C-alpha positions in Angstrom: 7.5 -0.1 -20.6 8.0 -3.9 -20.9 6.2 -6.6 -22.9 4.8 -9.6 -21.1 4.5 -12.5 -23.5 2.3 -15.4 -22.2 -0.2 -17.8 -23.7 -3.0 -15.3 -23.1 -1.3 -12.8 -25.4 1.3 -10.1 -25.4 0.8 -7.1 -23.2 2.8 -3.8 -22.8 2.8 -3.1 -19.1 4.1 -0.3 -16.9 3.9 0.6 -13.3 2.3 3.8 -12.1 3.1 6.6 -12.3 5.0 5.9 -15.5 8.7 6.9 -15.3 11.2 6.2 -18.1 13.9 5.9 -15.4 12.0 3.1 -13.6 13.9 -0.1 -14.3 11.4 -2.4 -12.5 8.9 -4.4 -14.5 5.1 -4.4 -13.8 5.1 -8.2 -13.2 7.4 -10.9 -12.0 7.9 -14.7 -12.6 5.1 -15.5 -10.1 2.6 -13.7 -12.3 3.9 -15.6 -15.4 3.8 -18.9 -13.5 0.2 -18.5 -12.5 -1.0 -17.3 -15.9 0.7 -20.3 -17.7 -0.8 -22.6 -15.1 -4.3 -21.3 -15.9 -3.8 -21.7 -19.6 -2.4 -25.2 -19.3 -5.2 -26.3 -16.9 -8.1 -24.7 -18.6 -10.1 -27.9 -18.3 -9.9 -27.9 -14.5 -9.9 -24.2 -13.7 -13.2 -22.8 -14.9 -12.8 -19.0 -15.5 -16.4 -18.5 -16.7 -17.7 -17.8 -13.2 -16.7 -15.0 -10.8 -13.0 -14.5 -10.8 -11.3 -12.5 -8.1 -7.7 -11.3 -8.2 -6.2 -10.3 -4.9 -2.8 -8.6 -4.6 -2.2 -7.9 -8.3 0.7 -5.5 -8.0 0.5 -3.4 -11.2 -2.4 -5.0 -13.0 -0.6 -7.7 -14.9 -3.0 -10.5 -13.8 -6.1 -8.4 -14.3 -5.0 -7.2 -17.7 -4.1 -10.7 -18.9 -7.4 -12.1 -17.7 -9.6 -9.2 -18.8 -11.5 -11.4 -21.1 -12.9 -13.2 -18.1 -14.0 -9.9 -16.4 -12.3 -10.4 -13.1 -12.7 -8.3 -10.0 -9.4 -7.0 -8.7 -9.0 -6.3 -5.0 -6.0 -4.2 -3.9 -4.9 -1.9 -1.1 -3.2 0.4 -3.5 -4.5 3.4 -5.4 -1.4 3.3 -7.6 -2.1 -0.3 -8.5 -5.6 0.7 -9.6 -4.2 3.5 -11.8 -1.6 1.2 -13.3 -4.3 -1.4 -14.0 -6.5 1.2 -15.8 -3.6 2.3 -17.9 -2.5 -1.2 -18.8 -6.0 -2.3 -19.6 -6.5 0.7 -21.9 -3.1 0.0 -23.6 -4.2 -3.6 -24.2 -7.4 -2.6 -25.9 -9.6 -4.1 -23.2 -13.2 -2.8 -23.2 -14.2 -0.3 -20.5 -15.4 -2.0 -17.4 -13.6 -5.3 -18.2 -12.1 -5.4 -14.7 -14.1 -4.5 -11.6 -11.7 -2.4 -9.4 -12.3 -3.0 -5.7 -10.2 -1.9 -2.7 -9.4 -4.0 0.3 -12.1 -1.9 2.2 -14.9 -2.6 -0.3 -17.4 -5.4 0.1 -16.1 -8.3 -2.0 -18.3 -10.2 -4.5 -21.0 -12.3 -2.9 -19.8 -15.5 -4.5 -16.2 -16.3 -5.6 -15.7 -19.2 -8.0 -11.9 -18.6 -8.7 -9.7 -16.8 -6.2 -6.2 -15.9 -7.4 -3.8 -14.5 -4.8 -0.5 -12.8 -5.5 0.9 -13.1 -2.0 1.4 -9.7 -0.5 4.5 -8.5 1.3 2.4 -8.1 4.5 1.3 -11.4 6.2 -1.2 -9.4 8.2 -2.9 -8.1 5.0 -3.0 -11.6 3.7 -4.6 -12.8 6.9 -7.2 -10.0 6.9 -8.2 -10.5 3.3 -8.4 -14.3 3.5 -10.8 -13.8 6.4 -12.9 -11.4 4.4 -13.0 -13.6 1.3 -13.3 -17.1 2.7 -17.0 -16.8 3.5 -17.6 -16.0 -0.2 -16.0 -19.3 -1.4 -17.9 -22.5 -1.9 -16.9 -26.2 -2.1 -16.3 -25.9 -5.9 -14.2 -22.8 -5.7 -10.6 -22.8 -7.0 -8.0 -21.0 -4.9 -4.5 -20.5 -6.3 -1.8 -18.3 -4.8 1.4 -17.3 -6.4 4.6 -15.7 -5.2 8.4 -15.8 -5.3 10.0 -18.6 -3.2 11.4 -15.9 -0.9 7.8 -14.6 -0.3 6.2 -17.9 0.6 7.0 -19.1 4.1 5.5 -21.7 6.4 3.5 -19.0 8.0 2.0 -18.1 4.6 0.9 -21.6 3.9 -0.5 -21.9 7.4 -2.8 -19.0 6.8 -4.2 -20.6 3.7 -4.6 -23.9 5.5 -6.2 -22.4 8.6 -8.5 -19.9 6.9 -9.3 -21.6 3.5 -8.6 -25.3 3.8 -6.1 -28.0 3.0 -3.1 -26.4 1.2 -0.2 -27.7 -0.9 2.5 -26.0 -3.0 3.9 -26.6 -6.5 7.4 -27.1 -7.5 9.4 -23.9 -8.0 9.8 -22.5 -11.5 12.1 -19.5 -12.1 12.2 -19.1 -8.3 8.4 -18.8 -8.2 5.9 -21.2 -6.6 2.1 -21.7 -6.7 -0.1 -22.4 -3.7 -3.3 -24.6 -4.0 -5.9 -24.5 -1.3 -9.2 -26.4 -1.2 -12.1 -24.5 0.5 -13.3 -26.3 3.6 -16.6 -25.0 4.9 -16.1 -26.6 8.3 -12.8 -24.8 8.9 -12.9 -23.2 12.4 -11.1 -20.1 11.1 -12.0 -17.9 14.0 -12.5 -14.1 13.8 -10.5 -11.7 11.8 -8.1 -10.1 14.4 -7.9 -6.8 12.4 -8.0 -3.9 13.1 -5.9 -3.6 16.2 -5.2 -0.6 18.4 -2.6 0.3 21.0 -1.8 3.2 23.3 1.2 5.3 22.4 4.0 5.3 25.1 5.6 8.3 26.7 8.2 9.8 24.3 5.8 10.1 21.4 5.7 13.9 21.5 2.2 15.5 21.6 0.6 12.1 20.8 1.9 10.4 24.0 -0.8 8.4 25.7 -3.2 8.6 22.8 -4.7 5.7 20.9 -3.6 4.5 17.4 -5.7 2.2 15.3 -4.2 -0.1 12.7 -5.8 -2.0 9.9 -3.9 -4.9 8.4 -0.9 -4.2 6.2 -0.2 -0.7 7.6 3.4 0.0 8.4 4.5 -0.8 12.0 1.0 -1.8 13.0 1.9 -3.4 16.3 4.0 -0.5 17.8 5.3 2.9 17.2 8.4 2.6 14.9 11.5 4.4 16.0 11.7 6.6 12.9 8.3 8.0 13.5 9.0 8.4 17.3 12.1 10.5 16.4 10.0 12.7 14.1 7.3 13.1 16.8 9.9 14.4 19.2 11.3 16.8 16.7 8.1 18.4 15.3 8.3 22.1 14.4 5.9 24.5 16.1 2.4 23.9 14.8 0.6 26.9 16.2 0.3 29.6 13.6 0.4 27.2 10.7 -2.9 27.3 8.7 -2.6 24.1 6.8 -0.5 21.1 7.7 -0.1 17.9 5.7 0.9 14.4 7.0 2.2 13.0 3.7 2.3 9.2 3.5 0.2 9.2 6.7 0.0 5.5 7.5 -2.0 5.1 10.7 -2.2 8.9 11.1 -0.1 9.2 14.2 2.0 12.2 12.9 -1.1 14.0 11.7 -2.7 13.3 15.1 0.3 14.8 16.9 0.1 17.9 14.6 -3.7 18.2 15.4 -3.0 18.0 19.1 -0.1 20.5 19.0 -1.9 23.0 16.7 -5.6 23.1 17.6 -6.4 25.8 15.0 -4.5 24.2 12.1 -6.2 22.4 9.2 -4.8 18.9 9.1 -4.7 16.9 5.8 -3.6 13.3 5.8 -2.6 11.8 2.5 -1.8 8.2 1.5 -2.2 5.9 -1.5 -3.2 2.9 0.7 -6.8 2.3 1.5 -5.8 0.4 4.6 -3.7 3.4 5.8 -6.4 6.0 5.3 -8.9 3.8 7.1 -6.4 3.5 9.9 -5.8 7.2 10.0 -9.5 8.0 10.1 -10.1 5.5 12.9 -7.1 6.9 14.9 -8.7 10.4 14.7 -12.1 9.1 15.7 -10.5 7.2 18.7 -9.1 10.4 20.0 -12.2 12.5 19.3 -10.3 14.6 16.7 -12.6 15.9 14.0 -10.6 18.6 12.3 -9.0 16.6 9.6 -9.3 15.8 5.9 -8.3 12.5 4.4 -7.0 12.3 0.8 -6.4 9.1 -1.2 -4.1 9.5 -4.1 -0.7 9.7 -5.6 1.1 11.9 -3.1 -0.1 15.6 -3.3 -1.7 15.2 -6.7 -4.9 17.4 -6.6 -3.6 19.7 -3.8 -3.6 23.3 -5.0 -0.1 24.8 -5.5 1.2 27.1 -2.8 -1.6 26.2 -0.4 0.3 24.4 2.4 2.4 25.8 5.3 4.0 22.6 6.7 4.5 19.1 5.3 5.6 16.2 7.6 6.9 13.2 5.8 8.4 9.8 6.6 8.8 8.5 3.0 8.9 4.8 2.2 12.1 3.6 0.5 10.6 0.3 -0.8 8.2 -0.3 -3.7 6.9 -3.8 -2.8 10.1 -5.7 -2.3 12.4 -3.4 -4.4 14.5 -0.7 -2.7 13.9 2.6 -4.5 14.0 6.3 -3.8 11.5 7.1 -6.6 8.6 7.6 -4.2 10.6 9.9 -1.9 11.7 11.9 -4.9 8.1 12.4 -6.1 7.0 13.3 -2.6 9.7 15.9 -2.3 9.0 17.4 -5.7 5.3 17.6 -5.1 5.9 19.1 -1.7 7.8 22.0 -3.1 4.9 22.7 -5.5 2.3 22.5 -2.7 4.1 24.7 -0.1 3.6 28.4 0.2 6.7 30.6 0.0 8.2 30.2 3.5 6.5 26.8 3.9 8.5 24.0 5.4 9.0 20.3 4.5 10.2 18.2 7.5 11.5 14.7 6.7 12.7 11.8 8.7 14.8 9.2 7.0 17.6 6.7 7.5 20.9 8.5 7.5 22.3 6.4 4.6 19.6 7.4 2.2 21.1 10.8 1.6 17.8 12.7 1.3 19.7 16.0 2.0 21.2 15.9 -1.4 17.8 15.7 -3.2 16.3 18.3 -0.9 19.1 20.8 -1.6 18.8 20.2 -5.3 15.0 20.9 -5.1 14.8 23.6 -2.5 18.2 25.2 -2.6 18.5 24.6 1.1 18.4 21.8 3.7 19.2 21.9 7.4 19.7 19.0 9.8 17.3 19.5 12.7 18.3 16.4 14.7 20.3 13.2 14.1 21.0 9.9 15.9 23.1 6.9 14.8 20.2 5.6 12.6 18.0 8.5 11.6 18.2 12.2 10.5 15.5 14.9 10.6 15.8 17.3 7.7 14.2 20.7 7.1 13.8 22.3 3.7 12.1 25.7 3.2 10.4 27.0 0.0 12.0 30.3 -0.9 
């Protein structure tokens, strides 16, 4: 836990799930810059109307501004849980922040839009398209991000979709973005979601359609790690319950459904955009035998209830490299698997997942390897 000290007060903030080994803070200099700007410019930024916070990573902005009852819009279930925990810790009253996902209908009228620039330019594009019609000529739009996160393409999106855009000077390697809503902006249609047909060499899913909402990993094409996993799937027939853990657009779960027509398929992700993509992918291929679960990994899945888990774990948390998510996925998988159940993982060779899997399961075999990736198999004994 770390303490954020800003003009709005002092707040003890953590990421979610809380982990004493986690060395990353729940905010960065971009959050601090924006909050100080709002305090110093209270006369020109009226927070008494409808305030919307987009891209708040762990709830720092929403918690600091809870007195103004903002709406927080995020793609992340984990962000929402962190926000709830941080609000409770700060003593904010219940319902002080309206939690919305990127798939929910935004507020009808937005007076102040605060944007922590997301890692995904596509997600920013999609959300600005969704929110721009809710702005009015008197709305205030301020973005924030680290200098390394704000590119010409970022500013172009604000300018094209919202209106005339400028940036601030950099402070502690962070920068602010100011955009003035222009009702006559010919912003065009939101290009998301997009779909494509999988090429040959995608295992059982070859030739099938994949649907991607903005911000989902590898939205434009099949990534090479997933392709490697699809070509090294274990037999699916005879497996009663199969989980695509961290499902993204659902392509691995789709392949499992096609290869095992009698299997129960469960697709799990913490991203609202990902689950919407996975559901759309299954609909596009007339596959109806699947469940979709939003949450923190396998939380809520009964112990010893799963026969096979397929996993391509992320090794980034926003812009920080970390194996914390993979470790939690592996630990939860061991609990969820039945005796004899299998976890099959694809990962970059250098990540050394085999060490963690042997520690957890007592075994780990290399199924396949190439110069970049390795497919690992661990069995619950």
